[in-house]
SEDREN-427471 format. One record per residue (C-alpha): residue number from 1; y, x, z. Coordinates in pm, 1 decimal. Layout:
[bamar NUM [Y X Z]];
...
//
This chain:
[bamar 1 [21.0 -398.9 -494.0]];
[bamar 2 [251.1 -404.8 -197.6]];
[bamar 3 [185.9 -750.7 -223.8]];
[bamar 4 [-129.0 -758.6 -218.3]];
[bamar 5 [-125.1 -494.9 96.1]];
[bamar 6 [132.1 -734.8 253.2]];
[bamar 7 [-119.3 -1054.2 196.4]];
[bamar 8 [-431.5 -837.8 395.8]];
[bamar 9 [-201.9 -749.6 694.6]];
[bamar 10 [-0.3 -454.9 570.7]];
[bamar 11 [378.3 -452.0 684.2]];
[bamar 12 [647.0 -223.6 608.9]];
[bamar 13 [776.1 -25.7 961.7]];
[bamar 14 [1082.3 184.3 780.6]];
[bamar 15 [1222.5 278.6 395.4]];
[bamar 16 [1359.8 533.7 262.9]];
[bamar 17 [1482.1 470.4 -112.1]];
[bamar 18 [1181.3 449.5 -267.5]];
[bamar 19 [915.6 514.2 -1.8]];
[bamar 20 [766.6 309.3 237.3]];
[bamar 21 [594.4 362.4 530.9]];
[bamar 22 [289.3 92.6 561.2]];
[bamar 23 [148.0 -18.5 917.0]];
[bamar 24 [-97.9 -242.5 1026.9]];
[bamar 25 [-331.0 -262.5 1348.9]];
[bamar 26 [-629.7 -39.8 1408.5]];
[bamar 27 [-516.1 163.5 1063.1]];
[bamar 28 [-270.9 460.1 1055.5]];
[bamar 29 [41.4 403.4 870.1]];
[bamar 30 [54.7 494.1 492.8]];
[bamar 31 [325.1 609.7 282.0]];
[bamar 32 [406.2 365.2 5.2]];
[bamar 33 [580.6 578.4 -262.1]];
[bamar 34 [636.8 336.1 -588.0]];
[bamar 35 [882.5 143.6 -736.9]];
[bamar 36 [862.6 -209.2 -839.9]];
[bamar 37 [655.3 -254.2 -1177.4]];
[bamar 38 [529.8 118.5 -1148.2]];
[bamar 39 [182.9 77.4 -1291.2]];
[bamar 40 [-52.2 285.8 -1050.0]];
[bamar 41 [-309.2 458.5 -1215.9]];
[bamar 42 [-674.6 469.0 -1118.2]];
[bamar 43 [-658.0 736.0 -913.7]];
[bamar 44 [-430.8 665.8 -693.2]];
[bamar 45 [-526.5 285.6 -679.8]];
[bamar 46 [-862.6 408.2 -537.6]];
[bamar 47 [-657.6 664.5 -339.4]];
[bamar 48 [-456.2 351.3 -181.6]];
[bamar 49 [-734.7 119.6 -168.3]];
[bamar 50 [-958.6 350.7 65.3]];
[bamar 51 [-661.1 464.3 294.2]];
[bamar 52 [-564.8 74.5 333.8]];
[bamar 53 [-920.6 -106.6 295.5]];
[bamar 54 [-775.4 -306.6 -38.3]];
[bamar 55 [-1049.2 -421.5 -263.8]];
[bamar 56 [-1039.8 -558.7 -609.3]];
[bamar 57 [-1076.2 -902.0 -435.7]];
[bamar 58 [-753.0 -850.9 -288.5]];
[bamar 59 [-577.5 -765.2 -596.7]];
//
């Protein structure tokens, strides 16, 4: 998920532990708080997609 966000232009603004604040010009910052390899459920995936502009094609 994080790799897909980076491919569409998101970058890490800062990080504390597993929490990362991502930024992209023209979008509000998004807090990404998942461990690498952790499975993200469909509801959270939909929320992240809405907040970041991520589409199924981006994955």
